[in-house]
mmCIF file of the C-alpha atoms, coordinates in Angstrom:
data_MODEL
# 
_entry.id   MODEL 
# 
loop_
_atom_site.group_PDB 
_atom_site.id 
_atom_site.type_symbol 
_atom_site.label_atom_id 
_atom_site.label_alt_id 
_atom_site.label_comp_id 
_atom_site.label_asym_id 
_atom_site.label_entity_id 
_atom_site.label_seq_id 
_atom_site.pdbx_PDB_ins_code 
_atom_site.Cartn_x 
_atom_site.Cartn_y 
_atom_site.Cartn_z 
_atom_site.occupancy 
_atom_site.B_iso_or_equiv 
_atom_site.pdbx_formal_charge 
_atom_site.auth_seq_id 
_atom_site.auth_comp_id 
_atom_site.auth_asym_id 
_atom_site.auth_atom_id 
_atom_site.pdbx_PDB_model_num 
ATOM 1   C CA . MET A 1 1   ? -93.552 -21.002 85.349  1.00 0.00 ? 1   MET A CA 1 
ATOM 2   C CA . LYS A 1 2   ? -94.487 -24.939 85.422  1.00 0.00 ? 2   LYS A CA 1 
ATOM 3   C CA . GLN A 1 3   ? -94.282 -26.658 88.689  1.00 0.00 ? 3   GLN A CA 1 
ATOM 4   C CA . PRO A 1 4   ? -91.296 -29.073 88.987  1.00 0.00 ? 4   PRO A CA 1 
ATOM 5   C CA . PHE A 1 5   ? -92.794 -32.542 89.470  1.00 0.00 ? 5   PHE A CA 1 
ATOM 6   C CA . LEU A 1 6   ? -90.829 -33.645 92.472  1.00 0.00 ? 6   LEU A CA 1 
ATOM 7   C CA . PRO A 1 7   ? -92.831 -36.840 93.679  1.00 0.00 ? 7   PRO A CA 1 
ATOM 8   C CA . TRP A 1 8   ? -90.451 -37.418 96.634  1.00 0.00 ? 8   TRP A CA 1 
ATOM 9   C CA . LYS A 1 9   ? -90.731 -33.764 98.168  1.00 0.00 ? 9   LYS A CA 1 
ATOM 10  C CA . ASP A 1 10  ? -92.793 -34.825 101.080 1.00 0.00 ? 10  ASP A CA 1 
ATOM 11  C CA . ARG A 1 11  ? -90.768 -37.795 102.206 1.00 0.00 ? 11  ARG A CA 1 
ATOM 12  C CA . ILE A 1 12  ? -88.362 -37.895 105.240 1.00 0.00 ? 12  ILE A CA 1 
ATOM 13  C CA . PRO A 1 13  ? -85.040 -39.282 103.816 1.00 0.00 ? 13  PRO A CA 1 
ATOM 14  C CA . HIS A 1 14  ? -84.053 -42.998 104.810 1.00 0.00 ? 14  HIS A CA 1 
ATOM 15  C CA . VAL A 1 15  ? -81.702 -43.190 107.651 1.00 0.00 ? 15  VAL A CA 1 
ATOM 16  C CA . GLU A 1 16  ? -80.063 -46.149 109.166 1.00 0.00 ? 16  GLU A CA 1 
ATOM 17  C CA . ARG A 1 17  ? -79.878 -46.627 112.704 1.00 0.00 ? 17  ARG A CA 1 
ATOM 18  C CA . SER A 1 18  ? -76.751 -45.082 114.794 1.00 0.00 ? 18  SER A CA 1 
ATOM 19  C CA . ASN A 1 19  ? -76.278 -42.679 111.992 1.00 0.00 ? 19  ASN A CA 1 
ATOM 20  C CA . VAL A 1 20  ? -75.221 -39.072 112.678 1.00 0.00 ? 20  VAL A CA 1 
ATOM 21  C CA . VAL A 1 21  ? -77.567 -36.765 110.541 1.00 0.00 ? 21  VAL A CA 1 
ATOM 22  C CA . GLY A 1 22  ? -77.369 -32.895 110.329 1.00 0.00 ? 22  GLY A CA 1 
ATOM 23  C CA . LEU A 1 23  ? -80.685 -30.913 109.983 1.00 0.00 ? 23  LEU A CA 1 
ATOM 24  C CA . PHE A 1 24  ? -80.304 -27.766 107.914 1.00 0.00 ? 24  PHE A CA 1 
ATOM 25  C CA . GLY A 1 25  ? -83.524 -25.771 107.203 1.00 0.00 ? 25  GLY A CA 1 
ATOM 26  C CA . GLY A 1 26  ? -84.408 -22.763 105.519 1.00 0.00 ? 26  GLY A CA 1 
ATOM 27  C CA . SER A 1 27  ? -86.554 -21.062 103.086 1.00 0.00 ? 27  SER A CA 1 
ATOM 28  C CA . PHE A 1 28  ? -83.635 -21.168 100.595 1.00 0.00 ? 28  PHE A CA 1 
ATOM 29  C CA . ASN A 1 29  ? -84.912 -18.307 98.530  1.00 0.00 ? 29  ASN A CA 1 
ATOM 30  C CA . PRO A 1 30  ? -82.893 -18.782 96.544  1.00 0.00 ? 30  PRO A CA 1 
ATOM 31  C CA . PRO A 1 31  ? -80.201 -21.449 97.635  1.00 0.00 ? 31  PRO A CA 1 
ATOM 32  C CA . HIS A 1 32  ? -76.636 -20.354 97.031  1.00 0.00 ? 32  HIS A CA 1 
ATOM 33  C CA . ALA A 1 33  ? -73.170 -21.223 97.343  1.00 0.00 ? 33  ALA A CA 1 
ATOM 34  C CA . GLY A 1 34  ? -73.176 -19.836 101.039 1.00 0.00 ? 34  GLY A CA 1 
ATOM 35  C CA . HIS A 1 35  ? -75.818 -22.353 101.916 1.00 0.00 ? 35  HIS A CA 1 
ATOM 36  C CA . LEU A 1 36  ? -74.043 -25.165 100.437 1.00 0.00 ? 36  LEU A CA 1 
ATOM 37  C CA . LEU A 1 37  ? -70.727 -24.285 101.941 1.00 0.00 ? 37  LEU A CA 1 
ATOM 38  C CA . VAL A 1 38  ? -72.397 -24.426 105.329 1.00 0.00 ? 38  VAL A CA 1 
ATOM 39  C CA . ALA A 1 39  ? -73.746 -27.934 104.603 1.00 0.00 ? 39  ALA A CA 1 
ATOM 40  C CA . LYS A 1 40  ? -70.364 -29.035 103.313 1.00 0.00 ? 40  LYS A CA 1 
ATOM 41  C CA . ILE A 1 41  ? -68.402 -27.586 106.487 1.00 0.00 ? 41  ILE A CA 1 
ATOM 42  C CA . ALA A 1 42  ? -70.733 -29.237 108.905 1.00 0.00 ? 42  ALA A CA 1 
ATOM 43  C CA . ILE A 1 43  ? -70.654 -32.735 106.912 1.00 0.00 ? 43  ILE A CA 1 
ATOM 44  C CA . ARG A 1 44  ? -66.812 -32.598 106.987 1.00 0.00 ? 44  ARG A CA 1 
ATOM 45  C CA . ARG A 1 45  ? -66.597 -31.075 110.784 1.00 0.00 ? 45  ARG A CA 1 
ATOM 46  C CA . LEU A 1 46  ? -69.095 -33.310 112.397 1.00 0.00 ? 46  LEU A CA 1 
ATOM 47  C CA . ARG A 1 47  ? -68.446 -36.243 110.193 1.00 0.00 ? 47  ARG A CA 1 
ATOM 48  C CA . LEU A 1 48  ? -72.332 -36.616 109.322 1.00 0.00 ? 48  LEU A CA 1 
ATOM 49  C CA . ASP A 1 49  ? -73.544 -39.594 107.497 1.00 0.00 ? 49  ASP A CA 1 
ATOM 50  C CA . GLN A 1 50  ? -76.298 -37.360 106.053 1.00 0.00 ? 50  GLN A CA 1 
ATOM 51  C CA . LEU A 1 51  ? -77.325 -33.682 106.117 1.00 0.00 ? 51  LEU A CA 1 
ATOM 52  C CA . TRP A 1 52  ? -81.000 -32.944 105.523 1.00 0.00 ? 52  TRP A CA 1 
ATOM 53  C CA . TRP A 1 53  ? -81.547 -29.880 103.412 1.00 0.00 ? 53  TRP A CA 1 
ATOM 54  C CA . MET A 1 54  ? -84.840 -29.003 104.398 1.00 0.00 ? 54  MET A CA 1 
ATOM 55  C CA . VAL A 1 55  ? -86.725 -26.612 102.515 1.00 0.00 ? 55  VAL A CA 1 
ATOM 56  C CA . THR A 1 56  ? -89.488 -24.946 104.523 1.00 0.00 ? 56  THR A CA 1 
ATOM 57  C CA . PRO A 1 57  ? -93.002 -23.863 103.333 1.00 0.00 ? 57  PRO A CA 1 
ATOM 58  C CA . GLY A 1 58  ? -92.105 -20.351 104.673 1.00 0.00 ? 58  GLY A CA 1 
ATOM 59  C CA . ASN A 1 59  ? -90.482 -18.278 107.561 1.00 0.00 ? 59  ASN A CA 1 
ATOM 60  C CA . PRO A 1 60  ? -92.828 -17.042 110.402 1.00 0.00 ? 60  PRO A CA 1 
ATOM 61  C CA . LEU A 1 61  ? -90.190 -14.309 110.828 1.00 0.00 ? 61  LEU A CA 1 
ATOM 62  C CA . LYS A 1 62  ? -90.164 -13.018 107.216 1.00 0.00 ? 62  LYS A CA 1 
ATOM 63  C CA . ASP A 1 63  ? -92.662 -11.796 104.580 1.00 0.00 ? 63  ASP A CA 1 
ATOM 64  C CA . CYS A 1 64  ? -93.713 -14.554 102.378 1.00 0.00 ? 64  CYS A CA 1 
ATOM 65  C CA . THR A 1 65  ? -95.743 -12.713 100.261 1.00 0.00 ? 65  THR A CA 1 
ATOM 66  C CA . HIS A 1 66  ? -93.671 -13.461 97.075  1.00 0.00 ? 66  HIS A CA 1 
ATOM 67  C CA . LEU A 1 67  ? -92.094 -16.454 98.226  1.00 0.00 ? 67  LEU A CA 1 
ATOM 68  C CA . PRO A 1 68  ? -91.674 -19.017 95.190  1.00 0.00 ? 68  PRO A CA 1 
ATOM 69  C CA . SER A 1 69  ? -93.177 -22.270 95.502  1.00 0.00 ? 69  SER A CA 1 
ATOM 70  C CA . LEU A 1 70  ? -91.881 -25.169 97.657  1.00 0.00 ? 70  LEU A CA 1 
ATOM 71  C CA . GLU A 1 71  ? -91.239 -27.008 94.558  1.00 0.00 ? 71  GLU A CA 1 
ATOM 72  C CA . GLU A 1 72  ? -89.442 -24.477 92.849  1.00 0.00 ? 72  GLU A CA 1 
ATOM 73  C CA . ARG A 1 73  ? -87.168 -23.933 95.754  1.00 0.00 ? 73  ARG A CA 1 
ATOM 74  C CA . MET A 1 74  ? -86.255 -27.381 96.047  1.00 0.00 ? 74  MET A CA 1 
ATOM 75  C CA . GLN A 1 75  ? -85.566 -27.922 92.285  1.00 0.00 ? 75  GLN A CA 1 
ATOM 76  C CA . LEU A 1 76  ? -83.181 -24.778 92.503  1.00 0.00 ? 76  LEU A CA 1 
ATOM 77  C CA . SER A 1 77  ? -81.670 -26.895 95.611  1.00 0.00 ? 77  SER A CA 1 
ATOM 78  C CA . VAL A 1 78  ? -81.310 -29.955 93.621  1.00 0.00 ? 78  VAL A CA 1 
ATOM 79  C CA . GLU A 1 79  ? -79.514 -28.169 90.710  1.00 0.00 ? 79  GLU A CA 1 
ATOM 80  C CA . LEU A 1 80  ? -77.188 -26.600 93.058  1.00 0.00 ? 80  LEU A CA 1 
ATOM 81  C CA . ILE A 1 81  ? -76.251 -29.438 95.383  1.00 0.00 ? 81  ILE A CA 1 
ATOM 82  C CA . ASP A 1 82  ? -73.013 -31.640 94.534  1.00 0.00 ? 82  ASP A CA 1 
ATOM 83  C CA . HIS A 1 83  ? -72.462 -33.356 97.568  1.00 0.00 ? 83  HIS A CA 1 
ATOM 84  C CA . SER A 1 84  ? -73.761 -36.955 97.646  1.00 0.00 ? 84  SER A CA 1 
ATOM 85  C CA . LYS A 1 85  ? -74.539 -36.858 101.675 1.00 0.00 ? 85  LYS A CA 1 
ATOM 86  C CA . ILE A 1 86  ? -76.998 -34.036 101.299 1.00 0.00 ? 86  ILE A CA 1 
ATOM 87  C CA . ARG A 1 87  ? -80.832 -34.836 101.069 1.00 0.00 ? 87  ARG A CA 1 
ATOM 88  C CA . VAL A 1 88  ? -83.225 -32.404 99.948  1.00 0.00 ? 88  VAL A CA 1 
ATOM 89  C CA . THR A 1 89  ? -86.649 -32.704 101.400 1.00 0.00 ? 89  THR A CA 1 
ATOM 90  C CA . GLY A 1 90  ? -89.963 -30.621 101.792 1.00 0.00 ? 90  GLY A CA 1 
ATOM 91  C CA . PHE A 1 91  ? -91.417 -32.691 104.513 1.00 0.00 ? 91  PHE A CA 1 
ATOM 92  C CA . GLU A 1 92  ? -92.220 -30.178 106.880 1.00 0.00 ? 92  GLU A CA 1 
ATOM 93  C CA . GLN A 1 93  ? -95.267 -29.077 104.627 1.00 0.00 ? 93  GLN A CA 1 
ATOM 94  C CA . ALA A 1 94  ? -96.477 -32.585 104.708 1.00 0.00 ? 94  ALA A CA 1 
ATOM 95  C CA . ILE A 1 95  ? -96.511 -32.690 108.472 1.00 0.00 ? 95  ILE A CA 1 
ATOM 96  C CA . GLY A 1 96  ? -97.860 -29.056 108.757 1.00 0.00 ? 96  GLY A CA 1 
ATOM 97  C CA . SER A 1 97  ? -95.014 -27.446 110.475 1.00 0.00 ? 97  SER A CA 1 
ATOM 98  C CA . THR A 1 98  ? -94.274 -24.199 110.281 1.00 0.00 ? 98  THR A CA 1 
ATOM 99  C CA . VAL A 1 99  ? -91.880 -23.621 112.970 1.00 0.00 ? 99  VAL A CA 1 
ATOM 100 C CA . SER A 1 100 ? -88.440 -25.563 113.786 1.00 0.00 ? 100 SER A CA 1 
ATOM 101 C CA . VAL A 1 101 ? -89.403 -26.588 117.182 1.00 0.00 ? 101 VAL A CA 1 
ATOM 102 C CA . ASP A 1 102 ? -92.512 -28.683 115.674 1.00 0.00 ? 102 ASP A CA 1 
ATOM 103 C CA . THR A 1 103 ? -90.223 -30.138 112.972 1.00 0.00 ? 103 THR A CA 1 
ATOM 104 C CA . ILE A 1 104 ? -87.351 -31.111 115.469 1.00 0.00 ? 104 ILE A CA 1 
ATOM 105 C CA . SER A 1 105 ? -90.073 -32.734 117.913 1.00 0.00 ? 105 SER A CA 1 
ATOM 106 C CA . HIS A 1 106 ? -91.606 -34.723 114.748 1.00 0.00 ? 106 HIS A CA 1 
ATOM 107 C CA . ILE A 1 107 ? -88.293 -36.220 113.722 1.00 0.00 ? 107 ILE A CA 1 
ATOM 108 C CA . LEU A 1 108 ? -87.087 -37.154 117.271 1.00 0.00 ? 108 LEU A CA 1 
ATOM 109 C CA . ALA A 1 109 ? -90.156 -38.797 117.856 1.00 0.00 ? 109 ALA A CA 1 
ATOM 110 C CA . HIS A 1 110 ? -89.884 -40.936 114.785 1.00 0.00 ? 110 HIS A CA 1 
ATOM 111 C CA . TYR A 1 111 ? -86.006 -41.749 114.910 1.00 0.00 ? 111 TYR A CA 1 
ATOM 112 C CA . ARG A 1 112 ? -84.895 -42.296 118.338 1.00 0.00 ? 112 ARG A CA 1 
ATOM 113 C CA . ASP A 1 113 ? -81.837 -44.270 117.557 1.00 0.00 ? 113 ASP A CA 1 
ATOM 114 C CA . VAL A 1 114 ? -80.120 -41.497 115.193 1.00 0.00 ? 114 VAL A CA 1 
ATOM 115 C CA . HIS A 1 115 ? -77.728 -38.711 116.352 1.00 0.00 ? 115 HIS A CA 1 
ATOM 116 C CA . PHE A 1 116 ? -79.094 -35.459 115.100 1.00 0.00 ? 116 PHE A CA 1 
ATOM 117 C CA . VAL A 1 117 ? -77.432 -32.236 114.909 1.00 0.00 ? 117 VAL A CA 1 
ATOM 118 C CA . TRP A 1 118 ? -79.311 -29.005 114.120 1.00 0.00 ? 118 TRP A CA 1 
ATOM 119 C CA . VAL A 1 119 ? -77.093 -26.917 111.758 1.00 0.00 ? 119 VAL A CA 1 
ATOM 120 C CA . MET A 1 120 ? -77.387 -23.280 111.020 1.00 0.00 ? 120 MET A CA 1 
ATOM 121 C CA . GLY A 1 121 ? -75.407 -20.359 109.858 1.00 0.00 ? 121 GLY A CA 1 
ATOM 122 C CA . ALA A 1 122 ? -74.096 -17.746 112.289 1.00 0.00 ? 122 ALA A CA 1 
ATOM 123 C CA . ASP A 1 123 ? -76.709 -15.157 111.253 1.00 0.00 ? 123 ASP A CA 1 
ATOM 124 C CA . SER A 1 124 ? -79.099 -17.400 112.711 1.00 0.00 ? 124 SER A CA 1 
ATOM 125 C CA . LEU A 1 125 ? -77.374 -17.573 115.796 1.00 0.00 ? 125 LEU A CA 1 
ATOM 126 C CA . ALA A 1 126 ? -77.486 -13.684 116.092 1.00 0.00 ? 126 ALA A CA 1 
ATOM 127 C CA . THR A 1 127 ? -81.494 -14.045 115.948 1.00 0.00 ? 127 THR A CA 1 
ATOM 128 C CA . ILE A 1 128 ? -82.534 -17.312 117.227 1.00 0.00 ? 128 ILE A CA 1 
ATOM 129 C CA . HIS A 1 129 ? -83.769 -15.720 120.484 1.00 0.00 ? 129 HIS A CA 1 
ATOM 130 C CA . HIS A 1 130 ? -86.816 -14.433 118.268 1.00 0.00 ? 130 HIS A CA 1 
ATOM 131 C CA . TRP A 1 131 ? -87.774 -18.089 117.279 1.00 0.00 ? 131 TRP A CA 1 
ATOM 132 C CA . TYR A 1 132 ? -90.779 -19.735 118.673 1.00 0.00 ? 132 TYR A CA 1 
ATOM 133 C CA . ARG A 1 133 ? -89.661 -21.801 121.800 1.00 0.00 ? 133 ARG A CA 1 
ATOM 134 C CA . TRP A 1 134 ? -86.182 -21.051 121.040 1.00 0.00 ? 134 TRP A CA 1 
ATOM 135 C CA . ARG A 1 135 ? -84.878 -22.413 124.351 1.00 0.00 ? 135 ARG A CA 1 
ATOM 136 C CA . ASP A 1 136 ? -86.740 -25.653 123.702 1.00 0.00 ? 136 ASP A CA 1 
ATOM 137 C CA . ILE A 1 137 ? -85.169 -26.175 120.608 1.00 0.00 ? 137 ILE A CA 1 
ATOM 138 C CA . ILE A 1 138 ? -81.628 -25.768 122.446 1.00 0.00 ? 138 ILE A CA 1 
ATOM 139 C CA . SER A 1 139 ? -82.714 -28.441 124.850 1.00 0.00 ? 139 SER A CA 1 
ATOM 140 C CA . MET A 1 140 ? -83.776 -30.933 122.254 1.00 0.00 ? 140 MET A CA 1 
ATOM 141 C CA . LEU A 1 141 ? -80.484 -31.486 120.384 1.00 0.00 ? 141 LEU A CA 1 
ATOM 142 C CA . PRO A 1 142 ? -77.216 -30.144 119.869 1.00 0.00 ? 142 PRO A CA 1 
ATOM 143 C CA . ILE A 1 143 ? -76.274 -27.219 117.488 1.00 0.00 ? 143 ILE A CA 1 
ATOM 144 C CA . ALA A 1 144 ? -73.801 -26.786 115.145 1.00 0.00 ? 144 ALA A CA 1 
ATOM 145 C CA . ILE A 1 145 ? -73.290 -22.915 114.105 1.00 0.00 ? 145 ILE A CA 1 
ATOM 146 C CA . ILE A 1 146 ? -71.253 -22.289 111.098 1.00 0.00 ? 146 ILE A CA 1 
ATOM 147 C CA . ASP A 1 147 ? -69.490 -19.056 110.668 1.00 0.00 ? 147 ASP A CA 1 
ATOM 148 C CA . ARG A 1 148 ? -70.921 -16.561 107.963 1.00 0.00 ? 148 ARG A CA 1 
ATOM 149 C CA . PRO A 1 149 ? -69.442 -13.118 106.712 1.00 0.00 ? 149 PRO A CA 1 
ATOM 150 C CA . PHE A 1 150 ? -69.907 -9.982  108.966 1.00 0.00 ? 150 PHE A CA 1 
ATOM 151 C CA . VAL A 1 151 ? -71.900 -11.326 111.634 1.00 0.00 ? 151 VAL A CA 1 
ATOM 152 C CA . HIS A 1 152 ? -69.076 -13.183 113.916 1.00 0.00 ? 152 HIS A CA 1 
ATOM 153 C CA . MET A 1 153 ? -69.686 -10.424 116.459 1.00 0.00 ? 153 MET A CA 1 
ATOM 154 C CA . SER A 1 154 ? -73.273 -10.052 116.601 1.00 0.00 ? 154 SER A CA 1 
ATOM 155 C CA . ALA A 1 155 ? -73.593 -13.929 116.748 1.00 0.00 ? 155 ALA A CA 1 
ATOM 156 C CA . LEU A 1 156 ? -71.296 -14.462 119.583 1.00 0.00 ? 156 LEU A CA 1 
ATOM 157 C CA . SER A 1 157 ? -72.654 -11.745 121.619 1.00 0.00 ? 157 SER A CA 1 
ATOM 158 C CA . SER A 1 158 ? -76.281 -12.831 121.186 1.00 0.00 ? 158 SER A CA 1 
ATOM 159 C CA . PRO A 1 159 ? -78.540 -13.843 123.906 1.00 0.00 ? 159 PRO A CA 1 
ATOM 160 C CA . MET A 1 160 ? -78.312 -17.378 122.878 1.00 0.00 ? 160 MET A CA 1 
ATOM 161 C CA . ALA A 1 161 ? -74.400 -17.435 122.903 1.00 0.00 ? 161 ALA A CA 1 
ATOM 162 C CA . HIS A 1 162 ? -74.498 -15.709 126.401 1.00 0.00 ? 162 HIS A CA 1 
ATOM 163 C CA . ILE A 1 163 ? -76.970 -17.690 128.245 1.00 0.00 ? 163 ILE A CA 1 
ATOM 164 C CA . TYR A 1 164 ? -75.283 -20.787 126.947 1.00 0.00 ? 164 TYR A CA 1 
ATOM 165 C CA . ARG A 1 165 ? -71.868 -19.818 127.021 1.00 0.00 ? 165 ARG A CA 1 
ATOM 166 C CA . TYR A 1 166 ? -70.931 -22.616 129.382 1.00 0.00 ? 166 TYR A CA 1 
ATOM 167 C CA . PHE A 1 167 ? -72.232 -25.257 127.190 1.00 0.00 ? 167 PHE A CA 1 
ATOM 168 C CA . ARG A 1 168 ? -70.289 -24.235 124.299 1.00 0.00 ? 168 ARG A CA 1 
ATOM 169 C CA . LEU A 1 169 ? -67.938 -26.978 122.856 1.00 0.00 ? 169 LEU A CA 1 
ATOM 170 C CA . ASP A 1 170 ? -64.499 -25.921 121.579 1.00 0.00 ? 170 ASP A CA 1 
ATOM 171 C CA . GLU A 1 171 ? -64.450 -26.468 117.616 1.00 0.00 ? 171 GLU A CA 1 
ATOM 172 C CA . SER A 1 172 ? -61.412 -28.549 117.831 1.00 0.00 ? 172 SER A CA 1 
ATOM 173 C CA . GLU A 1 173 ? -63.684 -31.089 119.622 1.00 0.00 ? 173 GLU A CA 1 
ATOM 174 C CA . SER A 1 174 ? -66.597 -30.663 117.219 1.00 0.00 ? 174 SER A CA 1 
ATOM 175 C CA . ILE A 1 175 ? -66.661 -34.413 116.279 1.00 0.00 ? 175 ILE A CA 1 
ATOM 176 C CA . ARG A 1 176 ? -67.840 -35.192 119.768 1.00 0.00 ? 176 ARG A CA 1 
ATOM 177 C CA . LEU A 1 177 ? -70.957 -32.822 119.604 1.00 0.00 ? 177 LEU A CA 1 
ATOM 178 C CA . PRO A 1 178 ? -73.531 -35.220 117.862 1.00 0.00 ? 178 PRO A CA 1 
ATOM 179 C CA . PHE A 1 179 ? -73.072 -37.488 120.792 1.00 0.00 ? 179 PHE A CA 1 
ATOM 180 C CA . MET A 1 180 ? -73.589 -35.080 123.464 1.00 0.00 ? 180 MET A CA 1 
ATOM 181 C CA . LYS A 1 181 ? -76.669 -34.278 125.607 1.00 0.00 ? 181 LYS A CA 1 
ATOM 182 C CA . PRO A 1 182 ? -78.157 -31.127 125.055 1.00 0.00 ? 182 PRO A CA 1 
ATOM 183 C CA . PRO A 1 183 ? -77.889 -28.215 125.650 1.00 0.00 ? 183 PRO A CA 1 
ATOM 184 C CA . ALA A 1 184 ? -74.585 -28.252 123.525 1.00 0.00 ? 184 ALA A CA 1 
ATOM 185 C CA . TRP A 1 185 ? -73.325 -26.081 120.805 1.00 0.00 ? 185 TRP A CA 1 
ATOM 186 C CA . THR A 1 186 ? -70.119 -25.185 118.897 1.00 0.00 ? 186 THR A CA 1 
ATOM 187 C CA . TYR A 1 187 ? -68.973 -22.507 116.389 1.00 0.00 ? 187 TYR A CA 1 
ATOM 188 C CA . LEU A 1 188 ? -67.271 -23.903 113.241 1.00 0.00 ? 188 LEU A CA 1 
ATOM 189 C CA . HIS A 1 189 ? -64.876 -21.623 111.449 1.00 0.00 ? 189 HIS A CA 1 
ATOM 190 C CA . GLY A 1 190 ? -64.038 -22.429 107.816 1.00 0.00 ? 190 GLY A CA 1 
ATOM 191 C CA . PRO A 1 191 ? -64.081 -21.010 104.280 1.00 0.00 ? 191 PRO A CA 1 
ATOM 192 C CA . LEU A 1 192 ? -66.562 -18.103 103.844 1.00 0.00 ? 192 LEU A CA 1 
ATOM 193 C CA . SER A 1 193 ? -69.012 -17.478 101.013 1.00 0.00 ? 193 SER A CA 1 
ATOM 194 C CA . PHE A 1 194 ? -70.136 -13.614 100.663 1.00 0.00 ? 194 PHE A CA 1 
ATOM 195 C CA . GLN A 1 195 ? -73.340 -14.502 98.986  1.00 0.00 ? 195 GLN A CA 1 
ATOM 196 C CA . SER A 1 196 ? -76.864 -14.007 100.576 1.00 0.00 ? 196 SER A CA 1 
ATOM 197 C CA . SER A 1 197 ? -80.274 -14.829 99.203  1.00 0.00 ? 197 SER A CA 1 
ATOM 198 C CA . THR A 1 198 ? -81.492 -11.313 99.884  1.00 0.00 ? 198 THR A CA 1 
ATOM 199 C CA . ASN A 1 199 ? -78.807 -9.801  97.473  1.00 0.00 ? 199 ASN A CA 1 
ATOM 200 C CA . LEU A 1 200 ? -79.299 -12.460 94.743  1.00 0.00 ? 200 LEU A CA 1 
ATOM 201 C CA . ARG A 1 201 ? -83.060 -11.674 94.806  1.00 0.00 ? 201 ARG A CA 1 
ATOM 202 C CA . LEU A 1 202 ? -82.380 -7.868  94.254  1.00 0.00 ? 202 LEU A CA 1 
ATOM 203 C CA . LYS A 1 203 ? -79.748 -8.435  91.387  1.00 0.00 ? 203 LYS A CA 1 
ATOM 204 C CA . GLY A 1 204 ? -81.629 -11.308 89.871  1.00 0.00 ? 204 GLY A CA 1 
ATOM 205 C CA . ASN A 1 205 ? -78.267 -13.010 89.049  1.00 0.00 ? 205 ASN A CA 1 
ATOM 206 C CA . ASP A 1 206 ? -76.766 -16.553 89.203  1.00 0.00 ? 206 ASP A CA 1 
ATOM 207 C CA . PHE A 1 207 ? -77.494 -18.471 92.343  1.00 0.00 ? 207 PHE A CA 1 
ATOM 208 C CA . SER A 1 208 ? -74.347 -20.755 92.087  1.00 0.00 ? 208 SER A CA 1 
# 
């Protein structure tokens, strides 16, 4: 397969001072409607000015042997996304980051006047305690967790949810989250998509 030409793939999106920006990272193998729904819920409920759709070079917790190229996954993301506030980027490869804590550190060091929120699906809340330096991530910026099918109970009974239970913001006040000092997190409910990257890879069908 010919690799897509994406001259902007290594760039960090432009952002204005005082903007509210969601950081939504993943391997997106492939990107699908469930990912897009998570992004849209975050944009609406947190009133984001932008959401950075950060396509990662790989996932240290997964087998990346057959992972399509960064360019392929970015191109599929561009074709899927239909929201003007979402910015697709692959800059993590350019800065040599393989773990989320390094990516966040890089962003916060370069954008001190921007309000960042880490956005992730509830399936990630259930497993974040396996991430490298996961407690550091929680201490660095607020986190918005978006509900996903079949994981509500496992997510809210996870070590992270238990340890940081007193730092949970009620979702009715989610608009405050980007401006809160970490640790701070909220769990947002909304429409659900039952698509998953794993099932799409197994079926080899439409990603949208």
